[in-house]
Biopython code that builds the backbone (N, CA, C, O; Angstrom):
import numpy as np
from Bio.PDB.StructureBuilder import StructureBuilder

atoms = [
    (1, "MET", "N", (-104.869, 12.882, -130.805)),
    (1, "MET", "CA", (-104.969, 12.886, -132.242)),
    (1, "MET", "C", (-105.736, 11.644, -132.682)),
    (1, "MET", "O", (-106.933, 11.543, -132.410)),
    (2, "GLY", "N", (-105.109, 10.731, -133.328)),
    (2, "GLY", "CA", (-105.795, 9.527, -133.759)),
    (2, "GLY", "C", (-105.593, 9.260, -135.233)),
    (2, "GLY", "O", (-105.267, 10.159, -136.008)),
    (3, "ALA", "N", (-105.788, 8.029, -135.600)),
    (3, "ALA", "CA", (-105.600, 7.610, -136.986)),
    (3, "ALA", "C", (-106.714, 8.156, -137.876)),
    (3, "ALA", "O", (-107.775, 8.562, -137.401)),
    (4, "SER", "N", (-106.444, 8.154, -139.156)),
    (4, "SER", "CA", (-107.450, 8.556, -140.127)),
    (4, "SER", "C", (-108.676, 7.661, -139.962)),
    (4, "SER", "O", (-108.551, 6.441, -139.858)),
    (5, "GLY", "N", (-109.848, 8.266, -139.938)),
    (5, "GLY", "CA", (-111.085, 7.508, -139.801)),
    (5, "GLY", "C", (-111.505, 7.242, -138.368)),
    (5, "GLY", "O", (-112.492, 6.549, -138.125)),
    (6, "ALA", "N", (-110.746, 7.800, -137.400)),
    (6, "ALA", "CA", (-111.052, 7.551, -135.989)),
    (6, "ALA", "C", (-112.243, 8.380, -135.493)),
    (6, "ALA", "O", (-112.783, 8.107, -134.421)),
    (7, "GLY", "N", (-112.652, 9.390, -136.272)),
    (7, "GLY", "CA", (-113.824, 10.176, -135.888)),
    (7, "GLY", "C", (-113.521, 11.561, -135.356)),
    (7, "GLY", "O", (-114.405, 12.195, -134.779)),
    (8, "LYS", "N", (-112.303, 12.054, -135.529)),
    (8, "LYS", "CA", (-111.930, 13.376, -135.011)),
    (8, "LYS", "C", (-112.796, 14.482, -135.618)),
    (8, "LYS", "O", (-113.353, 15.312, -134.898)),
    (9, "THR", "N", (-112.902, 14.485, -136.927)),
    (9, "THR", "CA", (-113.694, 15.520, -137.603)),
    (9, "THR", "C", (-115.168, 15.386, -137.258)),
    (9, "THR", "O", (-115.850, 16.391, -137.060)),
    (10, "THR", "N", (-115.661, 14.177, -137.184)),
    (10, "THR", "CA", (-117.061, 13.953, -136.812)),
    (10, "THR", "C", (-117.333, 14.497, -135.417)),
    (10, "THR", "O", (-118.357, 15.140, -135.189)),
    (11, "LEU", "N", (-116.421, 14.242, -134.485)),
    (11, "LEU", "CA", (-116.582, 14.756, -133.125)),
    (11, "LEU", "C", (-116.601, 16.281, -133.115)),
    (11, "LEU", "O", (-117.495, 16.885, -132.522)),
    (12, "LEU", "N", (-115.629, 16.901, -133.761)),
    (12, "LEU", "CA", (-115.581, 18.371, -133.776)),
    (12, "LEU", "C", (-116.813, 18.961, -134.456)),
    (12, "LEU", "O", (-117.392, 19.929, -133.963)),
    (13, "ASN", "N", (-117.215, 18.380, -135.584)),
    (13, "ASN", "CA", (-118.416, 18.870, -136.265)),
    (13, "ASN", "C", (-119.649, 18.737, -135.380)),
    (13, "ASN", "O", (-120.500, 19.625, -135.364)),
    (14, "THR", "N", (-119.747, 17.649, -134.656)),
    (14, "THR", "CA", (-120.885, 17.440, -133.763)),
    (14, "THR", "C", (-120.867, 18.445, -132.620)),
    (14, "THR", "O", (-121.900, 19.030, -132.294)),
    (15, "LEU", "N", (-119.712, 18.649, -132.014)),
    (15, "LEU", "CA", (-119.603, 19.617, -130.915)),
    (15, "LEU", "C", (-119.963, 21.028, -131.358)),
    (15, "LEU", "O", (-120.516, 21.808, -130.582)),
    (16, "MET", "N", (-119.645, 21.353, -132.613)),
    (16, "MET", "CA", (-119.898, 22.696, -133.132)),
    (16, "MET", "C", (-121.235, 22.805, -133.873)),
    (16, "MET", "O", (-121.465, 23.775, -134.596)),
    (17, "PHE", "N", (-122.113, 21.817, -133.695)),
    (17, "PHE", "CA", (-123.445, 21.815, -134.320)),
    (17, "PHE", "C", (-123.364, 21.788, -135.845)),
    (17, "PHE", "O", (-124.243, 22.328, -136.517)),
    (18, "ARG", "N", (-122.336, 21.175, -136.392)),
    (18, "ARG", "CA", (-122.161, 21.095, -137.837)),
    (18, "ARG", "C", (-122.364, 19.688, -138.378)),
    (18, "ARG", "O", (-122.050, 19.420, -139.538)),
    (19, "SER", "N", (-122.875, 18.803, -137.567)),
    (19, "SER", "CA", (-122.978, 17.412, -138.005)),
    (19, "SER", "C", (-124.025, 17.242, -139.090)),
    (19, "SER", "O", (-124.945, 18.048, -139.227)),
    (20, "SER", "N", (-123.865, 16.195, -139.842)),
    (20, "SER", "CA", (-124.781, 15.863, -140.925)),
    (20, "SER", "C", (-126.173, 15.594, -140.359)),
    (20, "SER", "O", (-126.301, 15.005, -139.286)),
    (21, "PRO", "N", (-127.217, 16.020, -141.071)),
    (21, "PRO", "CA", (-128.578, 15.753, -140.599)),
    (21, "PRO", "C", (-128.877, 14.257, -140.455)),
    (21, "PRO", "O", (-129.760, 13.865, -139.693)),
    (22, "SER", "N", (-128.138, 13.434, -141.189)),
    (22, "SER", "CA", (-128.370, 11.989, -141.111)),
    (22, "SER", "C", (-127.716, 11.360, -139.878)),
    (22, "SER", "O", (-127.967, 10.194, -139.573)),
    (23, "LEU", "N", (-126.877, 12.124, -139.166)),
    (23, "LEU", "CA", (-126.202, 11.616, -137.975)),
    (23, "LEU", "C", (-127.096, 11.828, -136.758)),
    (23, "LEU", "O", (-127.523, 12.948, -136.481)),
    (24, "GLN", "N", (-127.372, 10.760, -136.043)),
    (24, "GLN", "CA", (-128.193, 10.865, -134.836)),
    (24, "GLN", "C", (-127.291, 11.252, -133.668)),
    (24, "GLN", "O", (-126.320, 10.560, -133.364)),
    (25, "VAL", "N", (-127.625, 12.374, -133.012)),
    (25, "VAL", "CA", (-126.818, 12.896, -131.908)),
    (25, "VAL", "C", (-127.687, 13.004, -130.671)),
    (25, "VAL", "O", (-128.827, 13.463, -130.737)),
    (26, "SER", "N", (-127.138, 12.574, -129.532)),
    (26, "SER", "CA", (-127.853, 12.737, -128.270)),
    (26, "SER", "C", (-126.876, 13.288, -127.241)),
    (26, "SER", "O", (-125.660, 13.223, -127.422)),
    (27, "GLY", "N", (-127.415, 13.819, -126.180)),
    (27, "GLY", "CA", (-126.580, 14.381, -125.126)),
    (27, "GLY", "C", (-126.697, 15.892, -125.069)),
    (27, "GLY", "O", (-127.510, 16.496, -125.768)),
    (28, "ARG", "N", (-125.872, 16.489, -124.225)),
    (28, "ARG", "CA", (-125.900, 17.946, -124.052)),
    (28, "ARG", "C", (-124.531, 18.523, -124.346)),
    (28, "ARG", "O", (-123.511, 17.909, -124.034)),
    (29, "ARG", "N", (-124.508, 19.692, -124.942)),
    (29, "ARG", "CA", (-123.258, 20.422, -125.139)),
    (29, "ARG", "C", (-123.236, 21.522, -124.092)),
    (29, "ARG", "O", (-124.130, 22.366, -124.040)),
    (30, "THR", "N", (-122.202, 21.502, -123.260)),
    (30, "THR", "CA", (-122.085, 22.517, -122.217)),
    (30, "THR", "C", (-120.683, 23.095, -122.200)),
    (30, "THR", "O", (-119.724, 22.459, -122.637)),
    (31, "LEU", "N", (-120.584, 24.304, -121.690)),
    (31, "LEU", "CA", (-119.309, 24.975, -121.505)),
    (31, "LEU", "C", (-119.230, 25.363, -120.044)),
    (31, "LEU", "O", (-119.989, 26.214, -119.579)),
    (32, "ASN", "N", (-118.317, 24.745, -119.320)),
    (32, "ASN", "CA", (-118.226, 24.938, -117.865)),
    (32, "ASN", "C", (-119.558, 24.637, -117.185)),
    (32, "ASN", "O", (-119.948, 25.315, -116.234)),
    (33, "GLY", "N", (-120.249, 23.613, -117.682)),
    (33, "GLY", "CA", (-121.501, 23.168, -117.088)),
    (33, "GLY", "C", (-122.734, 23.923, -117.544)),
    (33, "GLY", "O", (-123.846, 23.572, -117.150)),
    (34, "VAL", "N", (-122.566, 24.958, -118.371)),
    (34, "VAL", "CA", (-123.689, 25.767, -118.852)),
    (34, "VAL", "C", (-124.022, 25.335, -120.287)),
    (34, "VAL", "O", (-123.144, 25.341, -121.150)),
    (35, "PRO", "N", (-125.286, 24.958, -120.549)),
    (35, "PRO", "CA", (-125.653, 24.569, -121.916)),
    (35, "PRO", "C", (-125.358, 25.693, -122.913)),
    (35, "PRO", "O", (-125.554, 26.871, -122.616)),
    (36, "VAL", "N", (-124.881, 25.305, -124.102)),
    (36, "VAL", "CA", (-124.537, 26.293, -125.121)),
    (36, "VAL", "C", (-125.300, 26.015, -126.408)),
    (36, "VAL", "O", (-125.726, 24.893, -126.680)),
    (37, "SER", "N", (-125.456, 27.069, -127.182)),
    (37, "SER", "CA", (-126.087, 26.974, -128.496)),
    (37, "SER", "C", (-125.004, 27.092, -129.559)),
    (37, "SER", "O", (-123.848, 27.383, -129.252)),
    (38, "SER", "N", (-125.380, 26.867, -130.792)),
    (38, "SER", "CA", (-124.413, 26.987, -131.884)),
    (38, "SER", "C", (-123.890, 28.415, -131.987)),
    (38, "SER", "O", (-122.707, 28.614, -132.262)),
    (39, "SER", "N", (-124.743, 29.406, -131.774)),
    (39, "SER", "CA", (-124.288, 30.797, -131.874)),
    (39, "SER", "C", (-123.338, 31.156, -130.736)),
    (39, "SER", "O", (-122.398, 31.925, -130.935)),
    (40, "THR", "N", (-123.575, 30.605, -129.542)),
    (40, "THR", "CA", (-122.670, 30.852, -128.421)),
    (40, "THR", "C", (-121.294, 30.282, -128.726)),
    (40, "THR", "O", (-120.284, 30.963, -128.549)),
    (41, "LEU", "N", (-121.250, 29.038, -129.182)),
    (41, "LEU", "CA", (-119.965, 28.411, -129.501)),
    (41, "LEU", "C", (-119.264, 29.122, -130.648)),
    (41, "LEU", "O", (-118.049, 29.315, -130.608)),
    (42, "ALA", "N", (-120.010, 29.507, -131.655)),
    (42, "ALA", "CA", (-119.411, 30.196, -132.800)),
    (42, "ALA", "C", (-118.818, 31.538, -132.381)),
    (42, "ALA", "O", (-117.828, 31.988, -132.958)),
    (43, "GLY", "N", (-119.415, 32.173, -131.388)),
    (43, "GLY", "CA", (-118.894, 33.448, -130.910)),
    (43, "GLY", "C", (-117.655, 33.321, -130.043)),
    (43, "GLY", "O", (-116.899, 34.278, -129.877)),
    (44, "LEU", "N", (-117.450, 32.123, -129.486)),
    (44, "LEU", "CA", (-116.324, 31.915, -128.571)),
    (44, "LEU", "C", (-115.170, 31.135, -129.180)),
    (44, "LEU", "O", (-114.038, 31.229, -128.707)),
    (45, "SER", "N", (-115.444, 30.379, -130.208)),
    (45, "SER", "CA", (-114.402, 29.486, -130.714)),
    (45, "SER", "C", (-114.585, 29.212, -132.198)),
    (45, "SER", "O", (-115.605, 29.542, -132.803)),
    (46, "ALA", "N", (-113.570, 28.606, -132.745)),
    (46, "ALA", "CA", (-113.626, 28.148, -134.131)),
    (46, "ALA", "C", (-112.555, 27.091, -134.294)),
    (46, "ALA", "O", (-111.599, 27.041, -133.520)),
    (47, "TYR", "N", (-112.707, 26.273, -135.269)),
    (47, "TYR", "CA", (-111.631, 25.348, -135.592)),
    (47, "TYR", "C", (-111.457, 25.319, -137.093)),
    (47, "TYR", "O", (-112.400, 25.535, -137.854)),
    (48, "VAL", "N", (-110.250, 25.051, -137.497)),
    (48, "VAL", "CA", (-109.923, 25.033, -138.915)),
    (48, "VAL", "C", (-110.110, 23.617, -139.418)),
    (48, "VAL", "O", (-109.484, 22.677, -138.927)),
    (49, "GLN", "N", (-110.962, 23.481, -140.386)),
    (49, "GLN", "CA", (-111.198, 22.152, -140.934)),
    (49, "GLN", "C", (-110.013, 21.715, -141.774)),
    (49, "GLN", "O", (-109.235, 22.536, -142.262)),
    (50, "GLN", "N", (-109.895, 20.443, -141.927)),
    (50, "GLN", "CA", (-108.767, 19.825, -142.594)),
    (50, "GLN", "C", (-108.538, 20.380, -143.999)),
    (50, "GLN", "O", (-107.393, 20.493, -144.436)),
    (51, "HIS", "N", (-109.593, 20.721, -144.698)),
    (51, "HIS", "CA", (-109.455, 21.149, -146.086)),
    (51, "HIS", "C", (-109.610, 22.651, -146.280)),
    (51, "HIS", "O", (-109.784, 23.112, -147.407)),
    (52, "ASP", "N", (-109.549, 23.428, -145.184)),
    (52, "ASP", "CA", (-109.617, 24.879, -145.329)),
    (52, "ASP", "C", (-108.397, 25.377, -146.101)),
    (52, "ASP", "O", (-107.311, 24.804, -146.021)),
    (53, "LEU", "N", (-108.603, 26.437, -146.834)),
    (53, "LEU", "CA", (-107.552, 26.985, -147.675)),
    (53, "LEU", "C", (-106.719, 27.994, -146.905)),
    (53, "LEU", "O", (-107.253, 28.872, -146.227)),
    (54, "PHE", "N", (-105.417, 27.859, -147.016)),
    (54, "PHE", "CA", (-104.502, 28.848, -146.465)),
    (54, "PHE", "C", (-103.729, 29.447, -147.620)),
    (54, "PHE", "O", (-103.347, 28.747, -148.558)),
    (55, "ILE", "N", (-103.501, 30.739, -147.547)),
    (55, "ILE", "CA", (-102.751, 31.424, -148.593)),
    (55, "ILE", "C", (-101.305, 31.505, -148.127)),
    (55, "ILE", "O", (-101.004, 32.141, -147.117)),
    (56, "GLY", "N", (-100.423, 30.866, -148.860)),
    (56, "GLY", "CA", (-99.030, 30.722, -148.451)),
    (56, "GLY", "C", (-98.266, 32.016, -148.273)),
    (56, "GLY", "O", (-97.234, 32.036, -147.602)),
    (57, "THR", "N", (-98.753, 33.096, -148.861)),
    (57, "THR", "CA", (-98.028, 34.371, -148.758)),
    (57, "THR", "C", (-98.476, 35.209, -147.558)),
    (57, "THR", "O", (-97.880, 36.248, -147.272)),
    (58, "LEU", "N", (-99.517, 34.767, -146.858)),
    (58, "LEU", "CA", (-99.992, 35.519, -145.692)),
    (58, "LEU", "C", (-99.309, 35.030, -144.423)),
    (58, "LEU", "O", (-99.007, 33.845, -144.281)),
    (59, "THR", "N", (-99.071, 35.956, -143.506)),
    (59, "THR", "CA", (-98.535, 35.598, -142.202)),
    (59, "THR", "C", (-99.664, 35.052, -141.330)),
    (59, "THR", "O", (-100.837, 35.140, -141.691)),
    (60, "VAL", "N", (-99.299, 34.490, -140.183)),
    (60, "VAL", "CA", (-100.317, 34.004, -139.248)),
    (60, "VAL", "C", (-101.223, 35.163, -138.847)),
    (60, "VAL", "O", (-102.444, 35.014, -138.819)),
    (61, "ARG", "N", (-100.641, 36.301, -138.539)),
    (61, "ARG", "CA", (-101.429, 37.480, -138.151)),
    (61, "ARG", "C", (-102.409, 37.871, -139.256)),
    (61, "ARG", "O", (-103.574, 38.162, -138.983)),
    (62, "GLU", "N", (-101.939, 37.875, -140.491)),
    (62, "GLU", "CA", (-102.809, 38.236, -141.611)),
    (62, "GLU", "C", (-103.947, 37.231, -141.769)),
    (62, "GLU", "O", (-105.074, 37.623, -142.074)),
    (63, "HIS", "N", (-103.672, 35.948, -141.567)),
    (63, "HIS", "CA", (-104.738, 34.941, -141.617)),
    (63, "HIS", "C", (-105.752, 35.183, -140.504)),
    (63, "HIS", "O", (-106.958, 35.094, -140.733)),
    (64, "LEU", "N", (-105.270, 35.490, -139.302)),
    (64, "LEU", "CA", (-106.188, 35.748, -138.186)),
    (64, "LEU", "C", (-107.032, 36.996, -138.439)),
    (64, "LEU", "O", (-108.222, 37.013, -138.125)),
    (65, "ILE", "N", (-106.430, 38.027, -138.999)),
    (65, "ILE", "CA", (-107.188, 39.242, -139.329)),
    (65, "ILE", "C", (-108.267, 38.915, -140.359)),
    (65, "ILE", "O", (-109.411, 39.344, -140.218)),
    (66, "PHE", "N", (-107.909, 38.165, -141.384)),
    (66, "PHE", "CA", (-108.886, 37.768, -142.393)),
    (66, "PHE", "C", (-110.052, 37.027, -141.751)),
    (66, "PHE", "O", (-111.214, 37.326, -142.028)),
    (67, "GLN", "N", (-109.738, 36.052, -140.885)),
    (67, "GLN", "CA", (-110.788, 35.290, -140.216)),
    (67, "GLN", "C", (-111.646, 36.186, -139.324)),
    (67, "GLN", "O", (-112.865, 36.026, -139.269)),
    (68, "ALA", "N", (-111.006, 37.133, -138.625)),
    (68, "ALA", "CA", (-111.762, 38.059, -137.767)),
    (68, "ALA", "C", (-112.722, 38.898, -138.601)),
    (68, "ALA", "O", (-113.848, 39.165, -138.182)),
    (69, "LEU", "N", (-112.279, 39.308, -139.767)),
    (69, "LEU", "CA", (-113.141, 40.127, -140.631)),
    (69, "LEU", "C", (-114.292, 39.309, -141.208)),
    (69, "LEU", "O", (-115.392, 39.831, -141.389)),
    (70, "VAL", "N", (-114.052, 38.056, -141.493)),
    (70, "VAL", "CA", (-115.067, 37.206, -142.123)),
    (70, "VAL", "C", (-116.015, 36.578, -141.105)),
    (70, "VAL", "O", (-117.216, 36.478, -141.359)),
    (71, "ARG", "N", (-115.489, 36.155, -139.957)),
    (71, "ARG", "CA", (-116.282, 35.340, -139.033)),
    (71, "ARG", "C", (-116.929, 36.098, -137.885)),
    (71, "ARG", "O", (-117.984, 35.690, -137.399)),
    (72, "MET", "N", (-116.324, 37.184, -137.446)),
    (72, "MET", "CA", (-116.886, 37.872, -136.279)),
    (72, "MET", "C", (-118.152, 38.630, -136.664)),
    (72, "MET", "O", (-118.338, 39.001, -137.823)),
    (73, "ASP", "N", (-119.010, 38.852, -135.690)),
    (73, "ASP", "CA", (-120.277, 39.550, -135.909)),
    (73, "ASP", "C", (-120.049, 40.876, -136.628)),
    (73, "ASP", "O", (-119.126, 41.619, -136.294)),
    (74, "LYS", "N", (-120.887, 41.168, -137.609)),
    (74, "LYS", "CA", (-120.707, 42.366, -138.431)),
    (74, "LYS", "C", (-120.799, 43.669, -137.634)),
    (74, "LYS", "O", (-120.338, 44.714, -138.092)),
    (75, "ASN", "N", (-121.392, 43.603, -136.443)),
    (75, "ASN", "CA", (-121.533, 44.811, -135.625)),
    (75, "ASN", "C", (-120.312, 45.103, -134.763)),
    (75, "ASN", "O", (-120.257, 46.139, -134.101)),
    (76, "ILE", "N", (-119.337, 44.206, -134.762)),
    (76, "ILE", "CA", (-118.121, 44.429, -133.985)),
    (76, "ILE", "C", (-117.212, 45.352, -134.785)),
    (76, "ILE", "O", (-116.878, 45.055, -135.932)),
    (77, "PRO", "N", (-116.810, 46.470, -134.186)),
    (77, "PRO", "CA", (-115.958, 47.425, -134.912)),
    (77, "PRO", "C", (-114.603, 46.827, -135.306)),
    (77, "PRO", "O", (-114.106, 45.903, -134.662)),
    (78, "TYR", "N", (-114.025, 47.366, -136.362)),
    (78, "TYR", "CA", (-112.745, 46.890, -136.880)),
    (78, "TYR", "C", (-111.670, 46.886, -135.792)),
    (78, "TYR", "O", (-110.936, 45.908, -135.649)),
    (79, "ARG", "N", (-111.577, 47.963, -135.034)),
    (79, "ARG", "CA", (-110.547, 48.045, -133.984)),
    (79, "ARG", "C", (-110.701, 46.935, -132.955)),
    (79, "ARG", "O", (-109.702, 46.403, -132.471)),
    (80, "ARG", "N", (-111.927, 46.578, -132.614)),
    (80, "ARG", "CA", (-112.160, 45.497, -131.649)),
    (80, "ARG", "C", (-111.746, 44.150, -132.251)),
    (80, "ARG", "O", (-111.222, 43.288, -131.546)),
    (81, "ARG", "N", (-111.977, 43.975, -133.529)),
    (81, "ARG", "CA", (-111.569, 42.739, -134.194)),
    (81, "ARG", "C", (-110.045, 42.591, -134.163)),
    (81, "ARG", "O", (-109.519, 41.520, -133.857)),
    (82, "ILE", "N", (-109.351, 43.678, -134.483)),
    (82, "ILE", "CA", (-107.886, 43.654, -134.475)),
    (82, "ILE", "C", (-107.373, 43.452, -133.057)),
    (82, "ILE", "O", (-106.382, 42.753, -132.849)),
    (83, "SER", "N", (-108.027, 44.047, -132.098)),
    (83, "SER", "CA", (-107.657, 43.855, -130.697)),
    (83, "SER", "C", (-107.791, 42.390, -130.305)),
    (83, "SER", "O", (-106.947, 41.857, -129.586)),
    (84, "ARG", "N", (-108.845, 41.742, -130.774)),
    (84, "ARG", "CA", (-109.046, 40.323, -130.464)),
    (84, "ARG", "C", (-107.967, 39.470, -131.123)),
    (84, "ARG", "O", (-107.503, 38.498, -130.527)),
    (85, "VAL", "N", (-107.564, 39.815, -132.335)),
    (85, "VAL", "CA", (-106.464, 39.106, -133.002)),
    (85, "VAL", "C", (-105.203, 39.213, -132.147)),
    (85, "VAL", "O", (-104.510, 38.219, -131.930)),
    (86, "ASP", "N", (-104.905, 40.418, -131.663)),
    (86, "ASP", "CA", (-103.731, 40.612, -130.804)),
    (86, "ASP", "C", (-103.823, 39.785, -129.526)),
    (86, "ASP", "O", (-102.821, 39.234, -129.068)),
    (87, "GLU", "N", (-105.024, 39.697, -128.947)),
    (87, "GLU", "CA", (-105.224, 38.883, -127.735)),
    (87, "GLU", "C", (-104.944, 37.406, -128.020)),
    (87, "GLU", "O", (-104.280, 36.732, -127.233)),
    (88, "VAL", "N", (-105.446, 36.916, -129.133)),
    (88, "VAL", "CA", (-105.232, 35.511, -129.493)),
    (88, "VAL", "C", (-103.750, 35.230, -129.682)),
    (88, "VAL", "O", (-103.239, 34.229, -129.182)),
    (89, "ILE", "N", (-103.067, 36.095, -130.394)),
    (89, "ILE", "CA", (-101.620, 35.910, -130.613)),
    (89, "ILE", "C", (-100.889, 35.914, -129.275)),
    (89, "ILE", "O", (-99.996, 35.096, -129.051)),
    (90, "SER", "N", (-101.258, 36.817, -128.400)),
    (90, "SER", "CA", (-100.637, 36.886, -127.083)),
    (90, "SER", "C", (-100.893, 35.606, -126.273)),
    (90, "SER", "O", (-99.985, 35.086, -125.624)),
    (91, "GLU", "N", (-102.126, 35.106, -126.315)),
    (91, "GLU", "CA", (-102.464, 33.876, -125.597)),
    (91, "GLU", "C", (-101.685, 32.684, -126.125)),
    (91, "GLU", "O", (-101.210, 31.856, -125.348)),
    (92, "VAL", "N", (-101.552, 32.594, -127.431)),
    (92, "VAL", "CA", (-100.817, 31.480, -128.031)),
    (92, "VAL", "C", (-99.347, 31.559, -127.657)),
    (92, "VAL", "O", (-98.729, 30.542, -127.343)),
    (93, "ARG", "N", (-98.788, 32.749, -127.687)),
    (93, "ARG", "CA", (-97.376, 32.919, -127.296)),
    (93, "ARG", "C", (-97.146, 32.487, -125.867)),
    (93, "ARG", "O", (-96.163, 31.806, -125.575)),
    (94, "CYS", "N", (-98.045, 32.874, -124.963)),
    (94, "CYS", "CA", (-97.906, 32.526, -123.546)),
    (94, "CYS", "C", (-97.964, 31.030, -123.330)),
    (94, "CYS", "O", (-97.260, 30.499, -122.471)),
    (95, "HIS", "N", (-98.787, 30.348, -124.093)),
    (95, "HIS", "CA", (-98.977, 28.914, -123.905)),
    (95, "HIS", "C", (-97.930, 28.066, -124.595)),
    (95, "HIS", "O", (-97.821, 26.870, -124.325)),
    (96, "THR", "N", (-97.154, 28.674, -125.488)),
    (96, "THR", "CA", (-96.146, 27.893, -126.198)),
    (96, "THR", "C", (-94.752, 28.113, -125.635)),
    (96, "THR", "O", (-93.808, 27.441, -126.050)),
    (97, "LEU", "N", (-94.607, 29.030, -124.712)),
    (97, "LEU", "CA", (-93.274, 29.279, -124.128)),
    (97, "LEU", "C", (-92.962, 28.340, -123.007)),
    (97, "LEU", "O", (-91.886, 28.420, -122.415)),
]
sb = StructureBuilder()
sb.init_structure("model")
sb.init_model(0)
sb.init_chain("A")
sb.init_seg("    ")
for serial, (resi, resn, name, xyz) in enumerate(atoms, 1):
    if name == "N":
        sb.init_residue(resn, " ", resi, " ")
    sb.init_atom(name, np.array(xyz, "f"), 0.0, 1.0, " ", f" {name:<3s}", serial, name[0])
structure = sb.get_structure()
């Protein structure tokens, strides 16, 4: 984790190709040693920014479904999106037990 101002958000934004144009970045972004692009990372992962809005009346599943509908490629069928939500929930359950 780290204290406020330690650079957590800057690091995540940089890793996800979201850094400010005024920030000078060098190095390579790789996944298991393979260079990745912003579209590759966006297709495999996401992170919730500190100021993202959550609707208090929605369940975790409903939030994940909303994100799947908004963020996943428009060509992915609805059933596949819901299937991916179920996979994520299953993975999280396995890792928290």
